[in-house]
Steps between C-alpha positions, in 0.01 A plus 500: 500500500193375307632659180837331555328162552302540177814592310711211633225237493248617238318169458424430871403868532266468199341184644451659844354820350263302279393284794492788754733503800233403757406185307866412442567539874216254569657252260840541668349439844332187363836381369662562840218305669556205264873499578446515879233227495726274290781538752260448791384178333857370494576604859185328630634167377810519724322454839292213358807316365693567824213369712458190284871413522567610858251408780683740735443798270222644725712469815786683332272802451366599842230737371338203318488275806235724655257412218585139415601326828207252505525385139685191382760523225272330244211735576732798475605385153134454396390840634801682359449324165134605491600855595757501221239379248251767616770767475583391144131491403457855633818603319375343175164679533669835565736442206200426280330828595819703456581342163144560381520866603837538327378338180180709496707817531744388229215402265335838562834669438531329159142598410550863607832521318344369177195728537720801570723425200193461278357830631826680422513340154142599412561857618837541329538752220429360155848599378654274766378190315714588200805451727390178670306224324165385639614136493797591719272683744266199509796275579614728781147522646470121507847357557693772681229568760504128588877522544443800729285282727768228483755762605281595797463133596877453480561811714272356770657155466847650539389687814335190651789262434766754594332576833444129571863412423621790714292382797617143443862611488460691829349186656796291384749760625342476846459119513757355257765754393686240291191433290448875458860541384456208260188655347671838466805340340294295252287804410811708438645228279180492296468877462868549413543219246151416368247777559666771289528302173148358544356846578676650199354235272150548643515877437610437142215250449250754637606759241490237224158370604352852517613574144373164370160534671445847354597367157257207537214737582580718198519200264175345628324838481620552142405142408144545625464834321641368170351150481308581178813623319706209631252242367448669162872549436599156640732657755419233761830304476706820521309627803513157665877481451548842658263416787673164562834677526359736765332211686829308502679795657216537752519129592879515526496796739230324708692175546823686567331698778334189648833313494684792660236515774533122557876527544441710812328214684754239385804701609343607829388148588852366452668784689245488784549126553876549516450788744268301732734200516809713566318713762375195693845337492656821633228529765558145628878523477494759779392240757122549489285220650352312203181407690436853619597642165272270298182714531704807415658326201153382390375858527803629311446243225129588479580871496765447234255300289254788542772755429602323178173559310473842663845601378430345159171691484676822602755467220236388248287800601795734451563346156131518406491861623797590281346308211170692522666835566564555130129460427409739782762751385340492156157549660635786713664671200183471292285625790726805531461561125123467531493738798677767297267450203159513666218679321329686781132573439340778701138515608324784322142591427420543131182540297464462124200693369641708215841435347845347533784719372871463424697821452853535359623150592865409445662165571844348447658158542837607638629772269279394211182713462198278433204738534505872424236764571206259527166669573151354473152538643266204549136572578309272738304235313685560174711259297856600412744331264880527516666379179837511331771281349726274706740702717278809499466498882147355531599226746705739715207744519271211592739389778501856638120538490452164675748597774781259411759769428582812701532832320725795581334765285134545410169561673209255533160618618162346566217755505765773541649324804872428451584130535796268448395163349822338628425569866121551515307213657163653404593536133607134490162403645304666216723356228433174315751340264458252215849381395620388161562153639310404816662288771271211589525241776401135501198589710130562444361770269363669812840516669672624185251786480491599867814355667268429793401167655156640586418774246205737498249305288315807371819675389628177343175453306511860380864467388420179311201659325680822402797304362261276300624182667155400626396278205834319502490440877139378486608233251748356752407223743661668802417854385738759651656227719653340187880466509663666197840327506850644532516832312135457394589214265132399479389845378511662157677832441171690501385332821828592669459866403139504621616346826755782525216753460293318764798515738529875446121558521472304828714769657227753403743743334418850382786497248563185295833472315545257208854408395505364142172316572471313167862418419440125544153485339388412149313764298150361567556471877667841496195672347266342755736590784533865392121521467467381860754760617298770320196401709692613810482860371346723763509220759873527563781720368710293259858552385607273214871476422560327169699496178186370321289797390195274461491482881454877543297624201188548715681684783394853598859615477815341357855608592767421241851448640837491326851510646375566854269791427136558399501624141122528453162421653137486396236258375571236237361692201685824580832322557478336158513853362732681743760236602722341236631232739147396599392493136803290400442254787131471413553428129787260576286301744197518269689341211696245705 
């Protein structure tokens, strides 16, 4: 039965699962309470109006005469009026508490949904991000999770209004059948002739808006990432024109949805007024006493006026639910994709005292072999270089060593203990990584090194000193609390690379991997940077992946790669003699 429900109504099932059934049940009970209290509020008005208009109202109800025989009509009106006010104040207070509880749960639901989506995204396999852009994922995490909370709100609103209208209809059937028939008839007219076309349009607008919002996120993400190129190449007008076109479509879909929602109230208001007038005429035409019927008519009018916004809210909630469903469906589909692409890390106990080995590693992208028969041994505390021309497989090997890619064939070992970098949590913990291009946030130097609001000051100081950032930071007014700007715009290329080293060192790694560490540096900064890396020898095991041989000449061992395989290894001087490719690369770079 549960499986059938999930299949037929995947979005409500997804919302309930994400919220947990117990919490959702609480929300439903709150909605039922709101509906019952709203109806009770209407019904309490009837005795007050009847008493005010008919002094004999108490005498006509024998059970009331026992309590109110000694009170005058005016006092009865005063006391009943005060009682009605107190009842409404209590009702308002209870509504306030219930609404607060509902909104707290919904806000927590949105937070948990966003956090859960972010957790899945961070723990997804690296290959997954080649299928789905990061800007699209960011858009889903922000926009679509909000629409999921809107969907939950609309589900609760639909339940509340539907239950209230059902109770109200039952009340009318008992007290004024003609009014009940009128409401049913008007509702049927609306649903048959107006609801279907409006609902169809709302669903279409939901799909359109989802596509436009995702496109907006992608464009804004690309704009922020490419602002330098855009300014240099004077691409501003072209980008603006494209962005304006998207914004126009976004604005158009927004006003179309708002207008469609507004039509619901307009049509219902007109139909409801017609229904009330016709129902009252029919009621009186059957010989009812106008004086006795007046309180009942007043109640019916009040109830109808209450039913009008309730019915309008019900239909608007259904439309808003359908509108947001497309966003939630997209969130659900992406969550399913993320679930099936999780990189599961297992807890394992590893020690690194001797060597890290790779034996007979093979790797393929689809049917295309990328690495063949890769074997290497890296001694603890040593420095190792991995070089080769573009397309030789260096980057793929680096991605495998750092645990980004999963291998099918090959053995990794740490001190003779077999490991799998892709799934080992311990190996990740001893690994530091200095990328070719570091990602920096518009935050403090401290945060960009540690990613912590309250970092360990001793470890931070050590990381800054080892990376040779200490003199630069001391020259700043706010020291390590200095903001560096978006993408580190206030830093030089060398400072960015040193910050990347500090980030890796703060983690206290035992193996430090450098990926093309000097590709963005000038020759003078490069020499100083390589000299600083050399000072790490013996302190930490370093692996330097580079196409620049000047980065690895001082390494204890250099592996030369070509066409996905290791063709030679040794120290710089021996490779100049034994390896033609290495010798050619060296002389080419030396003379360039």
